[in-house]
Backbone as a ProteinNet text record, in pm:
[ID]
protein_1_A
[PRIMARY]
XXXXXXXXXXXXXXXXXXXXXXXXXXXXXXXXXXXXXXXXXXXXXXXXXXXXXXXXXXXXXXXXXXXXXXXXXXXXXXXXXXXXXXXXXXXXXXXXXXXXXXXXXXXXXXXXXXXXXXXXXXXXXXXXXXXXXXXXXXXXXXXXXXXXXXXXXXXXXXXXXXXXXXXXXXXXXXXXXXXXXXXXXXXXXXXXXXXXXXXXXXXXXXXXXXXXXXXXXX
[TERTIARY]
1277.7	1321.9	1401.6	1379.3	1452.4	1602.2	1682.8	1827.4	1886.2	1839.8	1895	1855.5	1740.7	1703.3	1794.1	1834.7	1929.6	2063.7	2106.1	2230.1	2218.9	2104.6	2084	2088	2031.3	2034.4	2178	2253.9	2389.8	2485.1	2449	2532.8	2493.3	2389.6	2340.5	2440.5	2485.7	2585.8	2531.9	2400	2341.7	2342.3	2380.7	2382.1	2481.4	2440.6	2528	2632.9	2722.8	2826.4	2965	2978.2	3105.8	3158	3081.6	3126.1	3145.5	3063.9	3074.2	3201.7	3270.4	3397.2	3518	3494.9	3603.9	3614.3	3735	3753.6	3818.3	3840.6	3912.3	4055.2	4112.9	4249.9	4266.2	4158.4	4175.6	4202	4160	4193	4344.5	4410.9	4556.7	4620.6	4564.1	4619.6	4613.8	4500.7	4486.5	4581.3	4604.9	4694.8	4840.6	4869.9	5008	5029.3	4947.8	4977.5	4881.6	4792.9	4693	4599.7	4560.3	4465.4	4331.6	4229.3	4098.5	4100.2	4187.7	4198.2	4251.5	4320	4378	4280.2	4165.4	4074.2	4030.2	3993.4	3955.4	4064.9	4190.3	4301.1	4318	4296.1	4303.8	4197.7	4076.8	3970.1	4008.5	4061.3	4101.7	4209.3	4304.3	4411.2	4357.2	4266.1	4206.8	4129.1	4050.2	3969.6	4055.8	4176.5	4264.8	4359	4347.9	4438.5	4361.7	4351.4	4289.3	4147	4069.3	3929	3915.2	4005.4	4004.4	4027.8	4121.6	4148.2	4024.7	3962.3	3843.5	3729.5	3707.5	3599.2	3624.1	3748.3	3779.7	3759.6	3798.3	3780	3632.6	3551.4	3408.2	3343.9	3380.2	3322.4	3359.5	3484.3	3525.9	3458.8	3449.6	3379.6	3234.7	3171.9	3034.7	3026.7	3116.3	3113.2	3136.8	3237.5	3274.4	3160.5	3100.6	2995	2866.6	2837.1	2718.7	2736.2	2860.5	2887.5	2893.4	2868.2	2865.7	2996.9	3095.6	3225.1	3236.8	3354.5	3385.8	3486.7	3479.5	3565	3699.7	3744.8	3870.3	3987.7	4002.1	4111.5	4097	3973.9	3949.4	3999.6	3969.2	4010.9	4162.9	4224.7	4371.5	4432.4	4370.7	4420.7	4408.8	4298.2	4282.6	4392.5	4418.6	4519.4	4657.5	4687.9	4817.5	4832.8	4720.8	4722.5	4701.9	4695.1	4674.9	4788.5	4905.8	5022.9	5017.2	4933.6	4927	4845.5	4906.3	4828.8	4712.1	4731.3	4624	4504.5	4530.4	4420.7	4351.7	4428.8	4367	4280.1	4329.8	4253	4124	4132.8	4013.1	3909	3952.9	3859.4	3796.4	3875.6	3820.2	3722.2	3747.5	3650.8	3518.5	3524.9	3403	3335.8	3417.7	3359.9	3283.9	3338.4	3270.2	3136.6	3135.2	3010.9	2909.1	2957.6	2867.1	2810.7	2892.3	2841.8	2731.8	2750.3	2648.3	2517.4	2526.8	2406.5	2340	2420.1	2364	2302.8	2362.6	2307.2	2167.7	2138.9	2005.3	1906.3	1953.7	1864.8	1860.4	1976.7	1986.2	2082	2048.8	2143.3	2191.9	2107.6	2148.9	2259.2	2275	2380.1	2519.4	2528.7	2658.7	2709.6	2632.8	2674	2812.4	2844.7	2978.3	3092.8	3062.7	3166.5	3192.7	3114	3130.8	3272.2	3342.7	3477	3586.3	3550.3	3649.7	3667.3	3782.6	3806.5	3834.9	3762.8	3786.6	3800.4	3698.4	3706.2	3701.1	3753.3	3751.5	3610.1	3592.2	3463.5	3429.3	3527.7	3502.3	3453.3	3514.3	3473.9	3332.5	3302.3	3167.6	3064.7	3095.1	2999.2	2975.9	3082.3	3065.5	2980.4	3001.6	2923.5	2776.1	2749.7	2611.3	2547.6	2621.7	2568.6	2530.7	2612.7	2579.6	2450.3	2431.4	2307.8	2186.5	2204.3	2092.7	2067	2155.8	2135.6	2183.5	2268.1	2322.4	2421.3	2418.7	2511.6	2650.6	2754.1	2891.4	2917.4	2856.5	2874	2813.6	2694.2	2628.4	2708.8	2762.7	2843.2	2968.2	3037.5	3159.9	3129.7	3021.3	2983.5	2948.2	2881.6	2848.9	2975.1	3076.8	3200	3271.1	3277.5	3341.4	3268.7	3137.3	3057.5	3066.8	3060	3067.1	3201	3309	3440.1	3448.6	3396.5	3396.6	3314.8	3197.9	3112.2	3178.2	3247.2	3314.9	3417.2	3500	3603.5	3541.5	3444.9	3386.1	3310.5	3241	3170.7	3269.2	3382	3483.2	3543.7	3571.3	3630.6	3537.8	3408.2	3312.3	3320.1	3357	3370.1	3506.2	3603.2	3740.7	3785.2	3717	3761	3640.1	3654.8	3544.9	3523.2	3403.8	3380.8	3232	3199.9	3061.6	3021.8	2914.5	2873.6	2851.5	2816.4	2797.3	2927.9	3039.3	3169.4	3193.4	3164.9	3183.1	3090.9	2968.9	2877	2931.5	2994.6	3057	3170.7	3246.3	3353.7	3296.1	3185.6	3123.4	3079.1	3011.2	2962	3077.6	3184.9	3299.3	3368.9	3357	3423.2	3342.4	3217.2	3131.8	3185.6	3243.9	3303.3	3415.3	3494.2	3599	3537.7	3426.8	3357.6	3308.3	3251	3203.4	3318.3	3432.3	3548.8	3599.4	3599.7	3639	3548.6	3418.8	3323.6	3347.6	3371.4	3397.7	3524.5	3622.1	3750.3	3741.4	3652.8	3651	3526.8	3427	3297.4	3305.9	3404.2	3412.9	3505.5	3560.1	3654.2	3581.8	3648	3586.1	3680.4	3812.1	3906.7	3998.3	4044.1	4126.7	4253.8	4315.4	4440.7	4425.3	4302.7	4279.4	4243.9	4231.6	4204.3	4320.3	4292.2	4401.6	4495	4623.4	4725	4786.7	4717.3	4758.8	4764.8	4880	4895.2	4922.7	4910.3	4945.6	5026.4	5158.9	5242.7	5213	5179.2	5153.6	5028.9	4922.8	4802.4	4833.5	4913.8	4950.3	5030.6	5122.1	5200.6	5109.4	5018	4923.7	4837.9	4792.7	4708.6	4784.7	4911.7	4991	5013.7	5038.9	5057	4928.6	4816	4687.4	4657.6	4700.8	4669.7	4733.8	4840.2	4911	4893.2	4817.1	4795.6	4691.7	4707.2	4612.5	4506.2	4517	4420.5	4361.3	4245.3	4180.5	4029.7	3961.3	3815.2	3763.3	3835.2	3792.9	3888.2	3835	3917.2	4021.8	3984.2	4077.3	4046.4
10150.2	10287.3	10292	10396.2	10412.9	10427.8	10366.4	10366	10505.7	10594.3	10729.5	10805	10771.4	10832.3	10780.9	10654.5	10601.5	10673.5	10702.4	10777.3	10914.1	10980.8	11111.5	11100.7	10994.3	10974.4	10956.9	10872.7	10843.3	10959.1	11051.2	11168.3	11288.3	11275.6	11386.9	11420	11544	11583.8	11577.1	11568	11556.1	11413.1	11318.6	11178.2	11157.7	11090.5	11078.6	10969.2	10986.2	10884.2	10945.4	11047.3	11110.6	11203.6	11225	11319.1	11458.8	11494.6	11627.3	11644.1	11534.2	11543.3	11547.5	11537.7	11528.7	11656.5	11688	11802.2	11761	11630.4	11587.7	11640.7	11656.4	11705.7	11852.9	11920	12059	12149.8	12112.1	12193.7	12201.9	12088.4	12088.6	12161.7	12145.5	12213.7	12364.6	12415.4	12560.1	12608.6	12524.9	12563.3	12565.2	12498.7	12488.8	12557.7	12658.7	12743	12739.5	12641	12641.6	12760.5	12825.7	12936	12892.5	12971.7	12936.2	12937.2	13016.3	13016.7	12883.9	12809.6	12681.6	12565.1	12587.7	12477.3	12400.2	12465	12385	12289.2	12335.3	12246.7	12135.2	12168.3	12067.8	11959.8	12000.8	11905.2	11812.4	11869.8	11789.2	11688	11731.5	11642	11527	11557.2	11450.5	11352.5	11403.6	11316.4	11223	11265.8	11183.9	11095.5	11101.7	11022.8	10953	11016.9	10955.7	10908.2	10992	10958.3	10851.1	10852.1	10748.5	10611	10602	10474.9	10431.2	10525.1	10491	10445.2	10514	10476.4	10338.9	10312.8	10181.4	10071.1	10098.3	10001.1	9970	10073.3	10054.2	9974.8	10006.1	9936.3	9787.8	9757.1	9616.8	9546	9613.4	9553.2	9523.3	9612.2	9589.4	9463.6	9451.7	9336.2	9206.2	9205.7	9083.5	9036.6	9128.5	9088.4	9050.2	9114.3	9074.9	8935.1	8896.4	8761.6	8657.4	8699.9	8606.9	8593.3	8677.6	8669.6	8763.6	8763.1	8851.8	8956.9	9078.4	9186.3	9199.9	9093.9	9102.6	9142.5	9075.3	9107.7	9248.2	9291.2	9426.7	9529.3	9506.3	9601.7	9602.9	9486.4	9482.2	9556.5	9544.8	9617.1	9767.6	9810.4	9953.5	10000.1	9923.2	9961.7	9971.6	9879.8	9882.3	10005.1	10061.5	10178.6	10308.5	10298.1	10414.7	10417.2	10467.7	10457.5	10541.8	10645.9	10733.5	10669.9	10644.7	10592.9	10684.1	10815.1	10908.4	10893.1	10878.2	10860.3	10726.2	10623	10492.8	10500.6	10565.2	10576.6	10655.1	10763.7	10843.6	10762.5	10688.9	10608.8	10498.4	10436.3	10330.2	10385.4	10507.6	10570.7	10595.4	10641.5	10661.8	10528.6	10426.1	10294.4	10243.6	10267.9	10227.2	10299.7	10429.2	10505.5	10458.6	10427.5	10380.9	10243.3	10158.4	10028.6	10045.3	10140.1	10164.8	10208.4	10298	10344.3	10230.5	10155	10044.6	9938.8	9920.2	9824.3	9861.3	9991.6	10038	10026.6	10052.8	10059.8	9930.5	9870.7	9753	9651.5	9594.1	9507.4	9389.2	9336.2	9221.4	9257	9386.9	9429.5	9406.8	9394.6	9385.1	9242.3	9145.1	9004.5	8977.5	9027.7	8999	9060.2	9154.9	9223.1	9158.3	9057.4	8991.9	8933.3	8967.8	8916.7	9003.1	9104.1	9194.7	9312.9	9321.2	9424.8	9558.7	9661.5	9800.3	9817.3	9778.8	9800.1	9948	9981.2	10119.6	10162.7	10293.8	10347	10293.7	10287.2	10241.9	10097.9	10012.6	9872.7	9858.3	9931.7	9925.1	9980.6	10095	10157	10069.3	10009.6	9920.8	9800.3	9744.6	9629	9665.3	9778.4	9823.4	9855.3	9921.5	9956.1	9831.9	9727.3	9603.2	9543.4	9546.3	9494.2	9575.5	9706.8	9794.1	9795.4	9734.9	9729.1	9850.7	9932.3	10047.6	10001.1	10065	10031.1	10082.3	10026.5	10069.8	10214.8	10261	10400.3	10495.8	10462.5	10546.4	10549.2	10435.5	10427.2	10513.1	10503.6	10582.5	10731.5	10769.2	10911.7	10960	10876.5	10911	10942.8	10859	10879.6	11006.4	11028.9	11150.6	11275.7	11275.1	11392.2	11417.4	11310.3	11325.7	11384.8	11344.1	11396.9	11545.5	11584.1	11725.9	11807.5	11757.6	11828.1	11838.6	11732.6	11735.2	11846.9	11855.5	11958.4	12097.5	12116.6	12251.2	12294.7	12202.4	12236.2	12273.5	12202	12233.1	12370.9	12405.1	12536.1	12647.4	12628.9	12730.7	12753.7	12650.9	12664.4	12720.1	12708.1	12743.7	12879	12932.1	13057.3	13144.1	13276.5	13365.8	13355.6	13314.4	13282.5	13291.2	13341	13340.8	13197.1	13145.3	13007.5	12980.2	13083.4	13063.9	13023.9	13072.5	13035.1	12885.3	12835.5	12693.2	12608.1	12655.2	12583.2	12579.9	12688.3	12692.8	12593.1	12576.5	12476.1	12335.9	12308.3	12176.3	12154.2	12253.2	12240.2	12220	12294.6	12284.6	12149.4	12084.4	11955	11837.9	11859.6	11748.2	11672	11738.5	11659.4	11566.9	11612.3	11526.7	11408	11431.2	11323.4	11219.9	11267.5	11176.1	11096.9	11163.1	11094.1	10986.7	11018.2	10919.6	10797.5	10819.7	10708.4	10622.4	10686.1	10610.1	10526.1	10576.3	10507.6	10380.5	10378.4	10264.7	10177.5	10218.2	10149	10002.9	9966.3	9828.7	9739.7	9789.7	9710.3	9598.5	9482.3	9367.4	9293.7	9319.4	9244.8	9341.7	9304.9	9396.4	9443.4	9357.5	9395.2	9511.2	9537.7	9643.9	9777.6	9780.2	9906.8	10002.6	10125.1	10218.8	10236.1	10249.1	10273.4	10409	10513.3	10650.8	10725.3	10773.9	10847.6	10994.6	11071.6	11213.4	11243.4	11240.2	11258.1	11385.5	11494.6	11618.2	11606.4	11548.8	11528.6	11436.1	11334.5	11242.1	11313	11400	11476.2	11567.1	11635.3	11721.6	11639.9	11522.7	11437.8	11395.6	11360.3	11319	11436.3	11554.4	11672.4	11704.5	11690.2	11720.6	11623.2	11499.8	11396.9	11425.2	11503.5	11528	11670.5	11752.7	11887.7	11887.2	11978.8	11986.7	12092.9	12165.1	12271	12243.6	12184.5	12151.1	12149.3	12181	12176.4	12039.8	11977.8	11848.7	11738.7	11619.2	11504.3	11474.9	11489.9	11457.5	11544
-10123.5	-10148.3	-10278.3	-10357.9	-10482.8	-10455	-10540.9	-10517.8	-10511.4	-10597.8	-10597	-10469.9	-10413.5	-10285.5	-10173.9	-10183.1	-10085.6	-10096	-10219	-10237.7	-10172	-10191.3	-10129.4	-9977.5	-9922.9	-9778.3	-9729	-9796.8	-9752	-9775.6	-9865.2	-9891.4	-9807.3	-9727.8	-9647	-9537.5	-9533.6	-9433.8	-9291.8	-9276.8	-9142.6	-9092	-9176.2	-9136.5	-9022	-8915.1	-8797.4	-8811.5	-8908.8	-8929	-8917.1	-8836.7	-8803	-8911.3	-9019.1	-9120.7	-9065.5	-8966.2	-8906.2	-8824.4	-8797.7	-8723.1	-8816	-8946.5	-9043.5	-9126.1	-9170.8	-9260.1	-9391.5	-9410.1	-9528	-9529.1	-9409.4	-9387	-9423.3	-9465.1	-9505.8	-9385.6	-9266	-9148.8	-9131.8	-9142.4	-9131.8	-9248.5	-9366	-9483.6	-9467.1	-9420.2	-9399.9	-9290.2	-9190.9	-9082	-9125.7	-9238.4	-9284.8	-9419.4	-9448.2	-9563.1	-9679.4	-9685.3	-9791.8	-9773.9	-9881.9	-9874.2	-9932	-9907.6	-9962.4	-10115.4	-10174	-10320.5	-10374.2	-10287.1	-10327.7	-10313.4	-10254	-10222.3	-10346.5	-10458	-10575.7	-10620.7	-10619.1	-10656.3	-10552.4	-10426.9	-10320.6	-10341.8	-10376.6	-10403.4	-10518.4	-10623.7	-10739	-10700.1	-10619	-10575.8	-10492.2	-10399.2	-10317.8	-10404.6	-10498.7	-10582.8	-10667.2	-10697.1	-10780.6	-10699.6	-10567.2	-10483.1	-10371.4	-10257.1	-10139.1	-10168.1	-10232.2	-10257.3	-10364.4	-10460.7	-10564.3	-10503.9	-10411.8	-10343.3	-10265.5	-10195.9	-10116.9	-10206.4	-10316.7	-10407.4	-10468.3	-10509.5	-10563.9	-10462.2	-10338.8	-10231.3	-10209.9	-10206	-10183	-10296.3	-10419.3	-10534.3	-10530.8	-10498.3	-10492.2	-10374.2	-10260.1	-10145.6	-10180.9	-10253.8	-10299.7	-10384.1	-10479.9	-10570.6	-10494.8	-10408.5	-10336.3	-10246.1	-10172	-10078.5	-10150.5	-10262.3	-10339.3	-10397.6	-10420.1	-10471.8	-10360.6	-10236.9	-10125	-10051.2	-10085	-10019.4	-9901.4	-9843.6	-9732.2	-9778.8	-9722.6	-9771.9	-9699.9	-9633.9	-9558.7	-9647.9	-9763.7	-9854.8	-9911.1	-9929.6	-9979.7	-9879.1	-9752.6	-9650.2	-9635.1	-9648.4	-9643	-9761.6	-9878	-9995	-9974.2	-9913.2	-9882.3	-9787.5	-9681.9	-9583.4	-9647.7	-9738.4	-9805.9	-9894	-9938.2	-10025.4	-9947.9	-9816.5	-9730.8	-9628.4	-9667.1	-9580.2	-9453.6	-9452	-9335.7	-9223	-9106.1	-8992.5	-8954.7	-8966.5	-8930.5	-9023.6	-9154	-9249	-9227.2	-9194.3	-9166.9	-9042	-8938.8	-8814.8	-8836.8	-8912.7	-8939.3	-9015.3	-9115.9	-9194.5	-9110.8	-9026.6	-8942.4	-8839	-8792.1	-8703.5	-8773.9	-8897.8	-8975.5	-9007	-9031.7	-9055.8	-8935.5	-8815.9	-8692.8	-8678.8	-8708.1	-8698.7	-8802.4	-8922.7	-9027.5	-8992.8	-8933.1	-8889	-8784.9	-8695.2	-8592.8	-8657.7	-8753.2	-8822.6	-8899.1	-8974.8	-9052.7	-8962.4	-8845.3	-8751.6	-8704.2	-8702.9	-8666.1	-8781.6	-8904.8	-9020.4	-9101.1	-9125.3	-9211.4	-9147.7	-9033.6	-8962	-9044.4	-9132.8	-9211.4	-9311.6	-9339.2	-9432.6	-9375.1	-9243.7	-9177.9	-9163.3	-9206.6	-9190.4	-9250.1	-9371.1	-9426.2	-9346.2	-9259.3	-9182.2	-9046.5	-9010.8	-8881.6	-8872.6	-8765.5	-8745.3	-8804.8	-8882.1	-8940.6	-8846.1	-8784.2	-8684.4	-8750.1	-8708	-8749.7	-8900.2	-8978	-9122.9	-9157.1	-9272.6	-9318.9	-9356.5	-9363.9	-9408.6	-9547.1	-9635.6	-9772	-9774.2	-9692.4	-9689.1	-9634.9	-9529.3	-9471.2	-9569.4	-9628.9	-9719.9	-9842.3	-9895.9	-10009.6	-9976	-9856.5	-9812.8	-9796.8	-9733.5	-9714.4	-9849.3	-9937.4	-10068.9	-10148.3	-10137.1	-10205.9	-10155.1	-10025	-9967	-10011.9	-10024	-10061.1	-10211	-10288.2	-10431.9	-10507.8	-10446.7	-10518.3	-10622.9	-10738.9	-10844.5	-10815.5	-10879.6	-10852.5	-10890.7	-10999.7	-11038.5	-10937.9	-10891.6	-10790.9	-10661.9	-10624.5	-10501.9	-10514	-10627	-10645.3	-10648.7	-10715	-10717.3	-10577.7	-10500	-10361.1	-10282.3	-10296	-10220.6	-10265	-10396.4	-10445.5	-10401.5	-10414.8	-10376.8	-10226.8	-10148.2	-10002.4	-9960.8	-10026.8	-9991.9	-10024.1	-10139.6	-10176.7	-10077.7	-10042.8	-9948	-9811	-9768.2	-9638.7	-9633.7	-9737	-9740.4	-9743.7	-9831.7	-9847.1	-9722.2	-9658.5	-9534.5	-9424.9	-9421.3	-9320.2	-9342.7	-9468	-9497.3	-9451.2	-9466.6	-9422.7	-9271.5	-9197.3	-9052.5	-9011.5	-9099.7	-9064.8	-9117.4	-9217	-9280.7	-9313.9	-9304.6	-9344.4	-9494.8	-9534.5	-9675.1	-9706.4	-9822.9	-9870.9	-9902.3	-9842.6	-9870.7	-10019.3	-10094.4	-10238.1	-10306.5	-10252.7	-10308.6	-10290.1	-10171.3	-10144.5	-10231.5	-10251.2	-10340.4	-10482.4	-10521.8	-10652.7	-10665.1	-10558.4	-10559.5	-10579.9	-10509.5	-10523.3	-10667.3	-10723.7	-10861	-10958.9	-10938.7	-11029.7	-11019.2	-10905	-10884.6	-10938.8	-10975.8	-11017.6	-11138.8	-11239.9	-11349.6	-11301.9	-11204.3	-11148.6	-11074.3	-11005	-10935.4	-11037.3	-11147.6	-11251.6	-11312.5	-11333.9	-11389.7	-11293.8	-11164.7	-11063.7	-11070.8	-11079.4	-11084.7	-11208.1	-11320.4	-11443.7	-11430.5	-11357.5	-11345.5	-11262.3	-11162.5	-11070.2	-11080.1	-11155.1	-11152.3	-11194.8	-11276.3	-11326.7	-11244.7	-11134.8	-11056.1	-10981.2	-10973.9	-10906.7	-10812.9	-10821.7	-10738.4	-10664.4	-10544.1	-10463.9	-10533.6	-10613.5	-10678.2	-10776.1	-10819.1	-10916.6	-10852.2	-10721.1	-10653	-10681	-10722.3	-10751.7	-10633.1	-10663.1	-10560.5	-10587.9	-10545.1	-10571.8	-10439.3	-10404.1	-10279.7	-10303.5	-10196.4	-10200.6	-10074.5	-10084.9	-9965.6	-9887.4	-9955.9	-9882.4	-9794.9	-9847.9	-9767.1	-9650	-9674.7	-9567.1	-9457.9	-9498.1	-9400	-9318.1	-9385.2	-9313.6	-9216.3	-9260.4	-9174.5	-9048.9	-9065.4	-8950.4	-8854.1	-8908.7	-8822.9	-8747.1	-8813.8	-8751.2	-8637.2	-8652.9	-8553.7	-8418.5	-8415.8	-8289.5	-8238	-8308.9	-8259.8	-8148.4	-8054.8	-7942.4	-7966	-8078.5	-8108.3	-8246	-8247.2	-8374	-8355.1	-8462.9	-8461.6	-8505.3	-8599.2	-8654.7	-8610.4	-8601.6	-8563.6	-8670.7	-8797	-8906.2	-9028.5
[MASK]
++++++++++++++++++++++++++++++++++++++++++++++++++++++++++++++++++++++++++++++++++++++++++++++++++++++++++++++++++++++++++++++++++++++++++++++++++++++++++++++++++++++++++++++++++++++++++++++++++++++++++++++++++++++++++

């Protein structure tokens, strides 16, 4: 299969890897004062913080596993850069779902993950991408685009909105996605994974984790 077609497959919102259970924390943000007019700025903030860390993690996991190594140190580096327990739990839940999917389609891709308990989505995706031969730039763009789509799809379910507006948000965010990919595509070691946090998103994620009224898991 052509590599770009694989990217399209992995970015498909219909893929059963728990993306439909996630809002990219925007559900909590909207519940705590964010408006739909703020969503483009919210997307930019995520791409420069939470998503940047995830993309860097995936790119390094790809490099390490393609070189015959194990991504244990990569996953620990991701955890150290993700201080919110809620964000770590959400990512590990997605990683579990992605492992299940990969086990059905490409079971040999999971060999480097054997013995690694509850790896993050980024670590699993990077490992699978390395096995499939996806380039680091394509992998990083996939993660950025998927994050933007997750947030925008969630907003459509949470607020009355013309779908064309959400599509416009996605299109407007594409230069930021490309910039993210350029920033992390050359990373090869865990120590170089960006360490950029966003305390407000982390606070929202923690509040969302304990609410009893929510549409999305995270």
